C-alpha positions as CSV (number, residue, x, y, z in Angstrom):
1,M,9.2,21.5,-4.2
2,R,9.5,23.7,-7.3
3,L,9.3,23.0,-10.8
4,K,12.7,22.1,-11.8
5,A,13.7,24.0,-15.4
6,V,13.9,19.8,-17.2
7,L,10.5,20.3,-17.3
8,R,10.6,23.1,-19.7
9,R,12.0,20.3,-22.1
10,D,10.3,19.6,-25.3
11,T,7.8,17.2,-25.3
12,A,5.6,18.6,-27.8
13,E,5.4,15.1,-29.9
14,L,3.3,13.8,-26.8
15,R,-0.1,14.0,-26.5
16,V,-1.4,14.0,-22.1
17,E,-5.4,13.0,-22.3
18,F,-6.8,12.4,-18.6
19,V,-9.7,9.5,-17.8
20,T,-12.2,10.9,-15.3
21,E,-15.4,8.9,-16.7
22,F,-15.9,5.3,-15.9
23,E,-17.1,4.4,-19.6
24,S,-13.5,5.8,-20.8
25,F,-12.4,3.8,-17.9
26,E,-13.5,0.8,-18.5
27,A,-12.5,0.8,-22.4
28,L,-8.8,0.6,-21.0
29,R,-9.0,-2.6,-19.6
30,D,-7.1,-4.5,-22.3
31,P,-4.1,-1.9,-23.1
32,W,-3.9,-1.2,-19.2
33,E,-3.8,-5.1,-18.5
34,A,-1.5,-5.3,-21.2
35,L,1.1,-2.7,-20.4
36,A,0.6,-4.0,-16.5
37,A,2.3,-7.4,-17.4
38,R,5.8,-6.0,-18.2
39,H,6.7,-6.1,-14.5
40,D,10.0,-6.7,-12.8
41,E,11.6,-6.7,-9.3
42,H,10.3,-3.2,-8.8
43,S,6.6,-3.3,-10.9
44,P,3.8,-2.8,-8.0
45,G,2.4,-6.1,-9.2
46,F,-1.0,-6.3,-7.4
47,F,-1.7,-2.8,-6.7
48,Q,-0.9,-1.8,-10.5
49,S,-3.5,-4.1,-11.3
50,F,-6.6,-2.8,-13.3
51,A,-8.7,-5.2,-10.9
52,W,-7.9,-3.1,-7.8
53,A,-7.8,0.2,-9.2
54,R,-11.3,-0.3,-10.9
55,H,-12.5,-1.4,-7.6
56,V,-10.9,1.8,-5.4
57,A,-12.2,4.1,-7.7
58,R,-16.3,2.6,-8.1
59,V,-16.2,2.7,-4.3
60,R,-14.9,6.2,-3.0
61,G,-16.9,7.6,-6.5
62,S,-20.0,6.3,-4.8
63,G,-18.6,6.5,-0.8
64,L,-19.1,8.5,2.0
65,E,-16.2,11.5,0.3
66,S,-17.2,13.7,-2.1
67,N,-13.2,15.3,-2.3
68,Y,-11.9,12.2,-4.6
69,R,-12.1,12.1,-8.1
70,F,-10.1,9.5,-10.6
71,Y,-7.9,10.9,-13.0
72,I,-5.9,8.8,-15.0
73,A,-2.8,10.1,-17.0
74,K,-2.5,8.6,-20.6
75,V,0.6,9.5,-22.7
76,M,-0.2,9.7,-26.3
77,R,2.1,9.7,-29.4
78,N,-0.3,9.8,-32.7
79,E,-2.7,7.7,-31.9
80,R,-0.8,5.6,-30.0
81,L,-0.6,4.5,-26.5
82,L,2.3,4.6,-24.4
83,G,1.6,4.8,-21.2
84,L,-1.0,5.2,-18.4
85,W,-0.1,7.1,-14.8
86,P,-3.4,6.2,-12.8
87,L,-3.8,8.7,-10.4
88,S,-7.0,11.0,-8.6
89,L,-7.3,14.8,-7.3
90,Q,-7.8,14.5,-3.8
91,R,-9.3,17.4,-1.5
92,K,-7.1,17.8,1.4
93,A,-7.4,20.5,3.9
94,S,-8.2,23.7,1.5
95,A,-6.1,22.7,-1.5
96,W,-6.2,19.9,-4.6
97,L,-3.7,17.5,-4.3
98,L,-2.2,15.1,-7.2
99,C,-2.0,11.4,-5.7
100,N,-1.7,7.8,-6.9
101,L,-5.3,6.8,-8.1
102,D,-5.8,4.1,-4.7
103,D,-4.2,6.4,-2.4
104,P,-4.1,6.2,0.6
105,Y,-4.9,2.1,0.2
106,G,-2.5,1.1,-2.0
107,Q,1.3,0.2,-0.7
108,F,3.3,0.6,-3.6
109,A,2.9,3.4,-6.7
110,G,3.8,2.5,-10.4
111,A,3.0,4.3,-14.1
112,M,2.9,1.6,-16.9
113,F,4.9,2.1,-20.3
114,E,4.9,0.3,-22.9
115,D,9.2,0.6,-22.8
116,D,10.9,2.1,-19.8
117,T,12.8,4.3,-22.3
118,Y,9.8,6.4,-22.0
119,T,8.7,6.6,-18.7
120,T,10.6,9.9,-17.8
121,Q,9.5,11.6,-21.2
122,G,6.1,10.3,-20.3
123,I,5.9,11.7,-16.7
124,I,7.5,15.0,-17.5
125,A,4.6,15.4,-20.1
126,I,2.3,14.5,-17.3
127,L,3.6,16.9,-15.0
128,K,4.2,20.0,-17.6
129,K,0.4,19.9,-18.5
130,V,-1.0,19.6,-14.6
131,Y,1.8,22.5,-14.3
132,S,0.9,24.6,-17.4
133,E,-3.1,24.1,-16.6
134,R,-2.7,24.3,-13.0
135,L,-4.7,21.3,-12.8
136,A,-4.4,20.9,-9.1
137,D,-3.2,22.9,-6.3
138,G,0.2,20.2,-6.0
139,I,1.0,16.4,-6.3
140,R,1.9,13.9,-3.9
141,I,3.1,10.6,-4.9
142,D,3.4,8.2,-2.3
143,G,4.9,4.6,-2.1
144,V,7.3,5.1,-5.0
145,I,10.0,2.1,-5.2
146,V,13.5,3.1,-5.2
147,G,15.1,1.6,-8.9
148,S,11.8,1.7,-10.3
149,P,11.3,3.7,-13.5
150,L,8.8,6.4,-11.8
151,H,11.3,6.8,-9.3
152,T,14.0,7.7,-11.5
153,A,10.8,9.9,-13.8
154,L,10.1,12.0,-10.8
155,L,13.6,12.4,-9.8
156,A,14.8,13.7,-12.9
157,A,11.7,16.2,-13.1
158,G,12.8,17.8,-10.0
159,L,10.4,16.0,-7.3
160,Q,11.6,16.4,-3.8
161,I,11.3,13.4,-1.6
162,Y,9.9,14.1,1.8
163,A,9.7,11.0,3.4
164,N,10.4,7.3,3.3
165,H,9.9,3.8,4.2
166,E,11.0,0.5,4.5
167,S,9.1,-2.6,3.6
168,V,9.3,-5.4,4.3
169,V,10.5,-8.7,1.8
170,V,10.3,-12.4,2.1
171,D,12.0,-14.1,-0.5
172,L,11.4,-17.6,-1.4
173,R,12.4,-18.5,-4.8
174,A,16.0,-19.4,-4.0
175,F,15.1,-22.2,-1.8
176,S,14.3,-26.0,-3.2
177,S,12.0,-26.0,0.0
178,F,10.8,-24.5,3.4
179,N,13.1,-26.2,5.2
180,D,16.2,-25.0,3.7
181,Y,15.0,-21.9,3.9
182,V,13.9,-21.6,7.7
183,K,18.0,-22.9,8.0
184,T,18.8,-19.3,7.3
185,I,17.0,-17.8,10.2
186,N,19.3,-17.4,13.3
187,P,19.8,-20.6,15.2
188,K,18.8,-19.0,18.5
189,T,15.8,-17.4,17.3
190,R,14.4,-20.7,16.0
191,K,15.0,-22.3,19.1
192,N,13.1,-19.4,20.6
193,L,10.3,-19.6,18.8
194,R,9.6,-23.6,18.7
195,N,9.8,-23.1,22.5
196,M,7.0,-20.4,22.6
197,L,5.2,-22.3,20.1
198,N,5.8,-25.8,22.1
199,R,4.4,-23.8,25.7
200,L,1.2,-22.6,23.6
201,E,0.4,-26.0,22.5
202,R,0.5,-27.7,25.8
203,S,-1.6,-25.1,27.1
204,G,-4.6,-25.6,24.7
205,P,-5.1,-27.4,21.5
206,T,-3.4,-24.8,19.0
207,R,-4.0,-24.6,14.5
208,S,-2.8,-22.8,11.9
209,V,-6.2,-22.4,9.4
210,V,-5.8,-21.0,5.7
211,V,-9.1,-19.8,4.9
212,T,-10.2,-19.0,0.7
213,E,-14.4,-18.7,0.9
214,P,-15.1,-15.7,0.4
215,E,-17.7,-14.9,3.0
216,Q,-15.1,-16.6,5.9
217,I,-12.7,-14.2,4.3
218,R,-15.2,-11.1,4.8
219,E,-15.3,-11.8,8.4
220,I,-11.7,-12.2,9.1
221,I,-11.5,-9.1,6.8
222,K,-14.5,-7.5,9.0
223,E,-12.3,-8.5,12.6
224,S,-9.0,-7.7,11.7
225,F,-9.9,-4.0,10.4
226,T,-11.5,-3.7,13.8
227,G,-8.5,-5.4,15.8
228,R,-6.0,-3.4,14.1
229,L,-8.3,0.3,14.6
230,N,-8.4,-0.8,18.5
231,W,-4.2,-1.3,18.3
232,L,-3.9,2.0,16.9
233,N,-6.4,3.3,18.9
234,D,-5.1,2.2,22.3
235,R,-1.2,3.5,21.5
236,G,-2.6,6.9,20.1
237,K,-1.5,6.3,16.2
238,S,-3.6,6.8,13.1
239,S,-2.5,5.8,9.4
240,L,-3.8,7.6,6.3
241,A,-6.5,4.7,5.5
242,F,-7.7,4.6,8.9
243,R,-8.8,8.3,8.6
244,S,-10.8,7.8,5.8
245,S,-14.3,7.2,5.9
246,D,-14.6,4.6,2.9
247,F,-11.7,2.7,3.7
248,L,-14.2,-0.2,5.3
249,A,-16.8,-0.1,2.2
250,I,-13.2,-0.7,-0.2
251,I,-12.5,-3.9,2.1
252,V,-15.2,-5.7,2.7
253,A,-16.8,-5.3,-0.5
254,L,-13.7,-7.5,-2.0
255,P,-14.5,-10.8,-1.9
256,D,-17.0,-9.8,-4.2
257,T,-14.7,-8.5,-6.7
258,P,-13.8,-10.3,-9.5
259,S,-10.3,-11.0,-11.1
260,I,-9.0,-10.0,-7.6
261,K,-7.8,-13.3,-5.7
262,L,-7.7,-13.4,-1.9
263,Q,-6.2,-15.1,1.3
264,A,-6.4,-15.4,4.5
265,F,-4.6,-17.2,7.9
266,K,-5.4,-17.7,11.2
267,L,-4.5,-19.3,14.1
268,T,-6.5,-20.6,16.7
269,H,-6.0,-21.5,20.4
270,Q,-8.7,-23.5,22.0
271,G,-10.7,-22.6,19.6
272,S,-10.1,-19.0,19.9
273,V,-8.4,-16.4,16.7
274,V,-5.7,-15.6,18.5
275,A,-3.9,-14.2,15.1
276,Q,-5.0,-13.4,11.8
277,Q,-3.8,-12.0,8.5
278,W,-5.3,-10.9,4.7
279,G,-3.7,-9.7,2.1
280,F,-3.9,-10.6,-1.9
281,V,-2.4,-13.2,-4.3
282,F,-0.9,-12.0,-7.7
283,G,1.2,-13.9,-9.9
284,D,3.5,-15.6,-7.9
285,R,3.7,-12.9,-4.6
286,Y,1.4,-12.5,-1.7
287,Y,0.2,-8.9,-0.3
288,A,0.0,-9.1,3.2
289,Y,-2.8,-6.4,3.7
290,I,-4.0,-6.5,6.8
291,S,-2.9,-8.4,10.2
292,S,-4.0,-8.3,14.0
293,R,-3.9,-10.7,17.4
294,D,-4.9,-11.4,21.1
295,S,-2.9,-9.2,22.6
296,G,-3.2,-11.4,25.5
297,F,-1.1,-14.0,23.5
298,E,1.7,-11.6,23.2
299,P,3.9,-13.3,25.7
300,F,3.9,-16.4,23.5
301,S,4.7,-14.4,20.2
302,V,1.8,-15.2,18.5
303,G,2.6,-12.7,15.7
304,R,5.8,-14.5,15.0
305,I,4.8,-17.9,15.1
306,H,1.6,-17.1,12.8
307,L,3.8,-15.4,10.0
308,G,6.0,-18.8,10.3
309,H,2.9,-20.9,9.4
310,V,1.8,-18.0,6.5
311,I,5.2,-18.1,4.9
312,H,5.5,-21.8,4.9
313,S,1.6,-22.0,3.8
314,C,2.7,-19.7,0.8
315,Y,5.8,-22.0,0.1
316,D,3.5,-25.3,-0.2
317,D,1.0,-23.1,-2.5
318,A,4.3,-22.0,-4.8
319,V,4.0,-18.5,-3.4
320,R,7.7,-17.6,-3.6
321,V,7.9,-13.4,-2.9
322,L,5.9,-12.6,-0.2
323,E,5.5,-8.7,0.5
324,L,5.0,-7.8,4.1
325,M,4.7,-4.2,3.5
326,P,5.5,-1.2,6.0
327,P,6.3,-0.5,8.9
328,K,9.9,-2.7,9.4
329,A,8.5,-4.7,12.4
330,D,10.8,-6.4,14.5
331,Y,7.9,-9.5,14.1
332,K,8.2,-9.5,10.3
333,M,12.5,-9.2,10.2
334,T,11.8,-12.4,12.6
335,W,11.5,-14.2,9.4
336,T,13.7,-12.5,6.8
337,D,16.6,-9.2,6.1
338,K,15.1,-8.1,2.9
339,T,13.4,-4.9,2.9
340,R,13.2,-2.4,0.2
341,R,12.7,1.2,0.1
342,L,9.7,3.6,-0.5
343,D,9.9,7.2,-1.4
344,S,7.6,10.0,-1.2
345,F,7.9,12.5,-3.5
346,A,5.8,16.1,-3.1
347,L,5.8,18.9,-5.7
348,S,4.0,22.4,-5.3
349,V,1.8,24.1,-8.4
350,T,0.0,26.6,-6.7
351,V,0.3,28.9,-3.7
352,R,-2.5,27.1,-2.0
353,G,-0.4,23.9,-2.4
354,R,2.8,25.1,-0.8
355,L,1.0,26.3,2.3
356,I,-0.2,22.3,2.7
357,L,3.2,20.3,0.8
358,D,6.1,22.8,1.5
359,F,4.6,24.2,5.0
360,W,2.2,21.7,6.5
361,L,3.6,18.4,5.1
362,T,7.8,18.3,5.5
363,R,7.2,21.1,8.8
364,I,4.4,21.0,10.5
365,D,3.1,17.7,10.6
366,P,6.5,15.8,11.6
367,F,7.1,18.6,14.1
368,L,3.2,17.3,15.5
369,R,4.2,13.9,15.4
370,R,7.4,14.6,17.1
371,M,5.5,16.4,20.0
372,S,2.8,13.4,20.2
373,H,5.6,11.2,21.5
374,H,5.7,13.9,24.9
375,L,1.7,13.9,25.4
376,P,0.1,11.7,27.9
377,Q,-1.1,8.4,26.8
378,G,-4.8,9.1,27.8
379,V,-4.5,12.0,25.3
380,R,-2.8,10.2,22.5
381,R,-5.4,7.5,23.0
382,R,-8.5,10.5,22.7
383,F,-6.5,12.0,19.6
384,A,-6.2,8.8,17.9
385,A,-10.0,7.7,18.3
386,F,-11.1,11.3,17.3
387,V,-8.9,11.2,14.0
388,N,-9.2,7.1,12.9
389,I,-12.4,8.6,11.2
390,A,-13.2,4.6,10.3
391,N,-13.5,4.2,13.4
392,C,-17.0,6.0,13.7
393,I,-18.5,3.0,11.0
């Protein structure tokens, strides 16, 4: 993960500055939103919005952790702003790494430039400054959409891909009705879903509910958070977000955050919630964020049934694309065959960064993950409950 010769390219006509104070952050609102308005199929969408970035930075800046600083890169030509790259400095073990501003909570990474032709040159100018001035021990950028200008720029700059994931997408834009979309689902799958829903309804009153009231959404946020955390712990799993002590504070405060539109959904059976999820509505897209379900209703496939209701509701509300995020779970793939790949990039800057990125990230961590699958389930559960620091909140 060494700096490629391309980083020595002449970028003298570009000036790079880093925004690290909230007053300067607030002053970026208008140019940020103007740049973010230039979007296409490879854009991060909501996760590149000013409202989301500001919310994460404010909560983390006043939160429990002292190992986070937002570090927004501005690329200028003379006094003209060409682009922004929302970044942060985060302490991982003994190293300071340059990451996405919303890492580890955001799902898609992006950089905003007034024209895509500036992106590669601008990203290289930023990386040159970081490398030459040793502003970080290393760089780790997760969730980069394949085909995006940022992905192209990071490859051109010589960063290495160390991991990738498939993000699930439901695209309704080609269909004149929801029923037309349903007809694209495998007939046998449709029959199985109908049968399971009929069984569920025969066993008790079943209702699909859309929630838009802020306090009710907050309750679903809390309940789904607890449900997902318990699911991770029970299966001996972890995630970077659930290892962060700021995670719950960030999501619980969302209903009070201006310019962020939330939507929540729940499936009830005899008055009790058996499946629920919530996410963000941005433009014509819904970004599913956290879901949970009652494991006692797994024989009814309530996750699959409920997702169908969510898709139907989104269609009725003129939301035409649902970003269901990683992982590529079976219950999601029941309703679509469309995914897009997200790559994770890394570059070491110092010896300390090389130890964390080259040694730990690409060798030791994958090895430990593989070995953990061979541990007794009880040991895995105890370890997951320990590392999922959010469990302590």
